[in-house]
mmCIF file of the N, C-alpha and C atoms, coordinates in Angstrom:
data_MODEL
# 
_entry.id   MODEL 
# 
loop_
_atom_site.group_PDB 
_atom_site.id 
_atom_site.type_symbol 
_atom_site.label_atom_id 
_atom_site.label_alt_id 
_atom_site.label_comp_id 
_atom_site.label_asym_id 
_atom_site.label_entity_id 
_atom_site.label_seq_id 
_atom_site.pdbx_PDB_ins_code 
_atom_site.Cartn_x 
_atom_site.Cartn_y 
_atom_site.Cartn_z 
_atom_site.occupancy 
_atom_site.B_iso_or_equiv 
_atom_site.pdbx_formal_charge 
_atom_site.auth_seq_id 
_atom_site.auth_comp_id 
_atom_site.auth_asym_id 
_atom_site.auth_atom_id 
_atom_site.pdbx_PDB_model_num 
ATOM 1   N N  . MET A 1 1  ? 0.839   -1.143 0.000  1.00 0.00 ? 1  MET A N  1 
ATOM 2   C CA . MET A 1 1  ? 0.000   0.000  0.000  1.00 0.00 ? 1  MET A CA 1 
ATOM 3   C C  . MET A 1 1  ? 0.898   1.223  0.000  1.00 0.00 ? 1  MET A C  1 
ATOM 4   N N  . GLU A 1 2  ? 0.508   2.214  -0.778 1.00 0.00 ? 2  GLU A N  1 
ATOM 5   C CA . GLU A 1 2  ? 1.205   3.494  -0.801 1.00 0.00 ? 2  GLU A CA 1 
ATOM 6   C C  . GLU A 1 2  ? 0.257   4.569  -0.300 1.00 0.00 ? 2  GLU A C  1 
ATOM 7   N N  . VAL A 1 3  ? 0.770   5.441  0.535  1.00 0.00 ? 3  VAL A N  1 
ATOM 8   C CA . VAL A 1 3  ? -0.016  6.559  1.059  1.00 0.00 ? 3  VAL A CA 1 
ATOM 9   C C  . VAL A 1 3  ? 0.738   7.832  0.713  1.00 0.00 ? 3  VAL A C  1 
ATOM 10  N N  . ALA A 1 4  ? 0.050   8.770  0.091  1.00 0.00 ? 4  ALA A N  1 
ATOM 11  C CA . ALA A 1 4  ? 0.657   10.051 -0.286 1.00 0.00 ? 4  ALA A CA 1 
ATOM 12  C C  . ALA A 1 4  ? -0.096  11.172 0.412  1.00 0.00 ? 4  ALA A C  1 
ATOM 13  N N  . PHE A 1 5  ? 0.648   12.086 0.994  1.00 0.00 ? 5  PHE A N  1 
ATOM 14  C CA . PHE A 1 5  ? 0.051   13.203 1.721  1.00 0.00 ? 5  PHE A CA 1 
ATOM 15  C C  . PHE A 1 5  ? 0.285   14.499 0.962  1.00 0.00 ? 5  PHE A C  1 
ATOM 16  N N  . ALA A 1 6  ? -0.766  15.279 0.838  1.00 0.00 ? 6  ALA A N  1 
ATOM 17  C CA . ALA A 1 6  ? -0.705  16.627 0.282  1.00 0.00 ? 6  ALA A CA 1 
ATOM 18  C C  . ALA A 1 6  ? -1.553  17.511 1.194  1.00 0.00 ? 6  ALA A C  1 
ATOM 19  N N  . PRO A 1 7  ? -1.411  18.813 1.127  1.00 0.00 ? 7  PRO A N  1 
ATOM 20  C CA . PRO A 1 7  ? -2.179  19.669 2.037  1.00 0.00 ? 7  PRO A CA 1 
ATOM 21  C C  . PRO A 1 7  ? -3.697  19.456 1.969  1.00 0.00 ? 7  PRO A C  1 
ATOM 22  N N  . GLU A 1 8  ? -4.224  19.142 0.814  1.00 0.00 ? 8  GLU A N  1 
ATOM 23  C CA . GLU A 1 8  ? -5.670  19.045 0.637  1.00 0.00 ? 8  GLU A CA 1 
ATOM 24  C C  . GLU A 1 8  ? -6.208  17.619 0.610  1.00 0.00 ? 8  GLU A C  1 
ATOM 25  N N  . VAL A 1 9  ? -5.337  16.620 0.469  1.00 0.00 ? 9  VAL A N  1 
ATOM 26  C CA . VAL A 1 9  ? -5.824  15.255 0.260  1.00 0.00 ? 9  VAL A CA 1 
ATOM 27  C C  . VAL A 1 9  ? -4.786  14.230 0.720  1.00 0.00 ? 9  VAL A C  1 
ATOM 28  N N  . VAL A 1 10 ? -5.296  13.063 1.112  1.00 0.00 ? 10 VAL A N  1 
ATOM 29  C CA . VAL A 1 10 ? -4.461  11.897 1.404  1.00 0.00 ? 10 VAL A CA 1 
ATOM 30  C C  . VAL A 1 10 ? -4.851  10.846 0.378  1.00 0.00 ? 10 VAL A C  1 
ATOM 31  N N  . GLY A 1 11 ? -3.896  10.388 -0.416 1.00 0.00 ? 11 GLY A N  1 
ATOM 32  C CA . GLY A 1 11 ? -4.166  9.395  -1.449 1.00 0.00 ? 11 GLY A CA 1 
ATOM 33  C C  . GLY A 1 11 ? -3.665  8.025  -1.025 1.00 0.00 ? 11 GLY A C  1 
ATOM 34  N N  . VAL A 1 12 ? -4.444  6.989  -1.314 1.00 0.00 ? 12 VAL A N  1 
ATOM 35  C CA . VAL A 1 12 ? -4.086  5.621  -0.950 1.00 0.00 ? 12 VAL A CA 1 
ATOM 36  C C  . VAL A 1 12 ? -4.269  4.735  -2.172 1.00 0.00 ? 12 VAL A C  1 
ATOM 37  N N  . ARG A 1 13 ? -3.288  3.872  -2.421 1.00 0.00 ? 13 ARG A N  1 
ATOM 38  C CA . ARG A 1 13 ? -3.417  2.914  -3.525 1.00 0.00 ? 13 ARG A CA 1 
ATOM 39  C C  . ARG A 1 13 ? -2.621  1.662  -3.228 1.00 0.00 ? 13 ARG A C  1 
ATOM 40  N N  . ASP A 1 14 ? -2.957  0.609  -3.933 1.00 0.00 ? 14 ASP A N  1 
ATOM 41  C CA . ASP A 1 14 ? -2.211  -0.647 -3.862 1.00 0.00 ? 14 ASP A CA 1 
ATOM 42  C C  . ASP A 1 14 ? -0.938  -0.457 -4.678 1.00 0.00 ? 14 ASP A C  1 
ATOM 43  N N  . SER A 1 15 ? 0.206   -0.714 -4.108 1.00 0.00 ? 15 SER A N  1 
ATOM 44  C CA . SER A 1 15 ? 1.463   -0.477 -4.812 1.00 0.00 ? 15 SER A CA 1 
ATOM 45  C C  . SER A 1 15 ? 1.668   -1.398 -6.015 1.00 0.00 ? 15 SER A C  1 
ATOM 46  N N  . LYS A 1 16 ? 0.961   -2.521 -6.061 1.00 0.00 ? 16 LYS A N  1 
ATOM 47  C CA . LYS A 1 16 ? 1.101   -3.446 -7.185 1.00 0.00 ? 16 LYS A CA 1 
ATOM 48  C C  . LYS A 1 16 ? 0.019   -3.263 -8.236 1.00 0.00 ? 16 LYS A C  1 
ATOM 49  N N  . ASN A 1 17 ? -1.068  -2.627 -7.867 1.00 0.00 ? 17 ASN A N  1 
ATOM 50  C CA . ASN A 1 17 ? -2.182  -2.400 -8.786 1.00 0.00 ? 17 ASN A CA 1 
ATOM 51  C C  . ASN A 1 17 ? -2.562  -0.929 -8.646 1.00 0.00 ? 17 ASN A C  1 
ATOM 52  N N  . THR A 1 18 ? -2.195  -0.116 -9.618 1.00 0.00 ? 18 THR A N  1 
ATOM 53  C CA . THR A 1 18 ? -2.337  1.334  -9.471 1.00 0.00 ? 18 THR A CA 1 
ATOM 54  C C  . THR A 1 18 ? -3.774  1.837  -9.586 1.00 0.00 ? 18 THR A C  1 
ATOM 55  N N  . ALA A 1 19 ? -4.710  0.994  -9.934 1.00 0.00 ? 19 ALA A N  1 
ATOM 56  C CA . ALA A 1 19 ? -6.122  1.418  -9.975 1.00 0.00 ? 19 ALA A CA 1 
ATOM 57  C C  . ALA A 1 19 ? -6.933  0.393  -9.197 1.00 0.00 ? 19 ALA A C  1 
ATOM 58  N N  . PRO A 1 20 ? -7.922  0.715  -8.477 1.00 0.00 ? 20 PRO A N  1 
ATOM 59  C CA . PRO A 1 20 ? -8.418  2.063  -8.193 1.00 0.00 ? 20 PRO A CA 1 
ATOM 60  C C  . PRO A 1 20 ? -7.609  2.725  -7.086 1.00 0.00 ? 20 PRO A C  1 
ATOM 61  N N  . ARG A 1 21 ? -7.818  4.013  -6.966 1.00 0.00 ? 21 ARG A N  1 
ATOM 62  C CA . ARG A 1 21 ? -7.165  4.810  -5.922 1.00 0.00 ? 21 ARG A CA 1 
ATOM 63  C C  . ARG A 1 21 ? -8.239  5.401  -5.025 1.00 0.00 ? 21 ARG A C  1 
ATOM 64  N N  . LEU A 1 22 ? -7.895  5.630  -3.788 1.00 0.00 ? 22 LEU A N  1 
ATOM 65  C CA . LEU A 1 22 ? -8.809  6.268  -2.839 1.00 0.00 ? 22 LEU A CA 1 
ATOM 66  C C  . LEU A 1 22 ? -8.222  7.602  -2.433 1.00 0.00 ? 22 LEU A C  1 
ATOM 67  N N  . ALA A 1 23 ? -9.077  8.572  -2.211 1.00 0.00 ? 23 ALA A N  1 
ATOM 68  C CA . ALA A 1 23 ? -8.631  9.884  -1.743 1.00 0.00 ? 23 ALA A CA 1 
ATOM 69  C C  . ALA A 1 23 ? -9.495  10.305 -0.568 1.00 0.00 ? 23 ALA A C  1 
ATOM 70  N N  . PHE A 1 24 ? -8.857  10.832 0.457  1.00 0.00 ? 24 PHE A N  1 
ATOM 71  C CA . PHE A 1 24 ? -9.544  11.260 1.665  1.00 0.00 ? 24 PHE A CA 1 
ATOM 72  C C  . PHE A 1 24 ? -9.143  12.680 2.009  1.00 0.00 ? 24 PHE A C  1 
ATOM 73  N N  . ALA A 1 25 ? -10.050 13.410 2.602  1.00 0.00 ? 25 ALA A N  1 
ATOM 74  C CA . ALA A 1 25 ? -9.685  14.687 3.219  1.00 0.00 ? 25 ALA A CA 1 
ATOM 75  C C  . ALA A 1 25 ? -8.827  14.367 4.431  1.00 0.00 ? 25 ALA A C  1 
ATOM 76  N N  . PRO A 1 26 ? -7.861  15.209 4.771  1.00 0.00 ? 26 PRO A N  1 
ATOM 77  C CA . PRO A 1 26 ? -6.996  14.925 5.926  1.00 0.00 ? 26 PRO A CA 1 
ATOM 78  C C  . PRO A 1 26 ? -7.774  14.667 7.222  1.00 0.00 ? 26 PRO A C  1 
ATOM 79  N N  . THR A 1 27 ? -8.870  15.375 7.452  1.00 0.00 ? 27 THR A N  1 
ATOM 80  C CA . THR A 1 27 ? -9.643  15.142 8.676  1.00 0.00 ? 27 THR A CA 1 
ATOM 81  C C  . THR A 1 27 ? -10.297 13.762 8.671  1.00 0.00 ? 27 THR A C  1 
ATOM 82  N N  . SER A 1 28 ? -10.746 13.312 7.513  1.00 0.00 ? 28 SER A N  1 
ATOM 83  C CA . SER A 1 28 ? -11.332 11.968 7.412  1.00 0.00 ? 28 SER A CA 1 
ATOM 84  C C  . SER A 1 28 ? -10.275 10.897 7.637  1.00 0.00 ? 28 SER A C  1 
ATOM 85  N N  . TRP A 1 29 ? -9.084  11.107 7.113  1.00 0.00 ? 29 TRP A N  1 
ATOM 86  C CA . TRP A 1 29 ? -7.983  10.149 7.287  1.00 0.00 ? 29 TRP A CA 1 
ATOM 87  C C  . TRP A 1 29 ? -7.623  10.020 8.765  1.00 0.00 ? 29 TRP A C  1 
ATOM 88  N N  . ARG A 1 30 ? -7.519  11.160 9.469  1.00 0.00 ? 30 ARG A N  1 
ATOM 89  C CA . ARG A 1 30 ? -7.207  11.115 10.899 1.00 0.00 ? 30 ARG A CA 1 
ATOM 90  C C  . ARG A 1 30 ? -8.307  10.410 11.679 1.00 0.00 ? 30 ARG A C  1 
ATOM 91  N N  . ALA A 1 31 ? -9.556  10.631 11.312 1.00 0.00 ? 31 ALA A N  1 
ATOM 92  C CA . ALA A 1 31 ? -10.669 9.961  11.993 1.00 0.00 ? 31 ALA A CA 1 
ATOM 93  C C  . ALA A 1 31 ? -10.595 8.451  11.763 1.00 0.00 ? 31 ALA A C  1 
ATOM 94  N N  . PHE A 1 32 ? -10.271 8.035  10.536 1.00 0.00 ? 32 PHE A N  1 
ATOM 95  C CA . PHE A 1 32 ? -10.139 6.616  10.215 1.00 0.00 ? 32 PHE A CA 1 
ATOM 96  C C  . PHE A 1 32 ? -9.025  5.979  11.046 1.00 0.00 ? 32 PHE A C  1 
ATOM 97  N N  . LEU A 1 33 ? -7.871  6.620  11.096 1.00 0.00 ? 33 LEU A N  1 
ATOM 98  C CA . LEU A 1 33 ? -6.753  6.070  11.862 1.00 0.00 ? 33 LEU A CA 1 
ATOM 99  C C  . LEU A 1 33 ? -7.067  6.010  13.350 1.00 0.00 ? 33 LEU A C  1 
ATOM 100 N N  . GLY A 1 34 ? -7.846  6.963  13.836 1.00 0.00 ? 34 GLY A N  1 
ATOM 101 C CA . GLY A 1 34 ? -8.203  6.976  15.243 1.00 0.00 ? 34 GLY A CA 1 
ATOM 102 C C  . GLY A 1 34 ? -9.110  5.826  15.652 1.00 0.00 ? 34 GLY A C  1 
ATOM 103 N N  . LYS A 1 35 ? -9.766  5.187  14.698 1.00 0.00 ? 35 LYS A N  1 
ATOM 104 C CA . LYS A 1 35 ? -10.680 4.072  14.998 1.00 0.00 ? 35 LYS A CA 1 
ATOM 105 C C  . LYS A 1 35 ? -9.998  2.706  14.892 1.00 0.00 ? 35 LYS A C  1 
ATOM 106 N N  . LEU A 1 36 ? -8.769  2.677  14.410 1.00 0.00 ? 36 LEU A N  1 
ATOM 107 C CA . LEU A 1 36 ? -8.056  1.403  14.300 1.00 0.00 ? 36 LEU A CA 1 
ATOM 108 C C  . LEU A 1 36 ? -7.560  0.956  15.672 1.00 0.00 ? 36 LEU A C  1 
ATOM 109 N N  . PRO A 1 37 ? -7.604  -0.338 15.945 1.00 0.00 ? 37 PRO A N  1 
ATOM 110 C CA . PRO A 1 37 ? -7.073  -0.820 17.220 1.00 0.00 ? 37 PRO A CA 1 
ATOM 111 C C  . PRO A 1 37 ? -5.543  -0.692 17.237 1.00 0.00 ? 37 PRO A C  1 
ATOM 112 N N  . GLU A 1 38 ? -5.001  -0.423 18.398 1.00 0.00 ? 38 GLU A N  1 
ATOM 113 C CA . GLU A 1 38 ? -3.543  -0.333 18.527 1.00 0.00 ? 38 GLU A CA 1 
ATOM 114 C C  . GLU A 1 38 ? -2.952  -1.721 18.585 1.00 0.00 ? 38 GLU A C  1 
ATOM 115 N N  . ARG A 1 39 ? -1.781  -1.863 18.028 1.00 0.00 ? 39 ARG A N  1 
ATOM 116 C CA . ARG A 1 39 ? -1.086  -3.152 18.055 1.00 0.00 ? 39 ARG A CA 1 
ATOM 117 C C  . ARG A 1 39 ? 0.240   -2.985 18.683 1.00 0.00 ? 39 ARG A C  1 
# 
């Protein structure tokens, strides 16, 4: 998985398959990460 950060968007894609791609607003990305269990 590749994650790219820009001021307006966080992009996520599979490093072996370049399509499809997902894009999140930075606030949505932080909310998503905050819901993951810690390991």
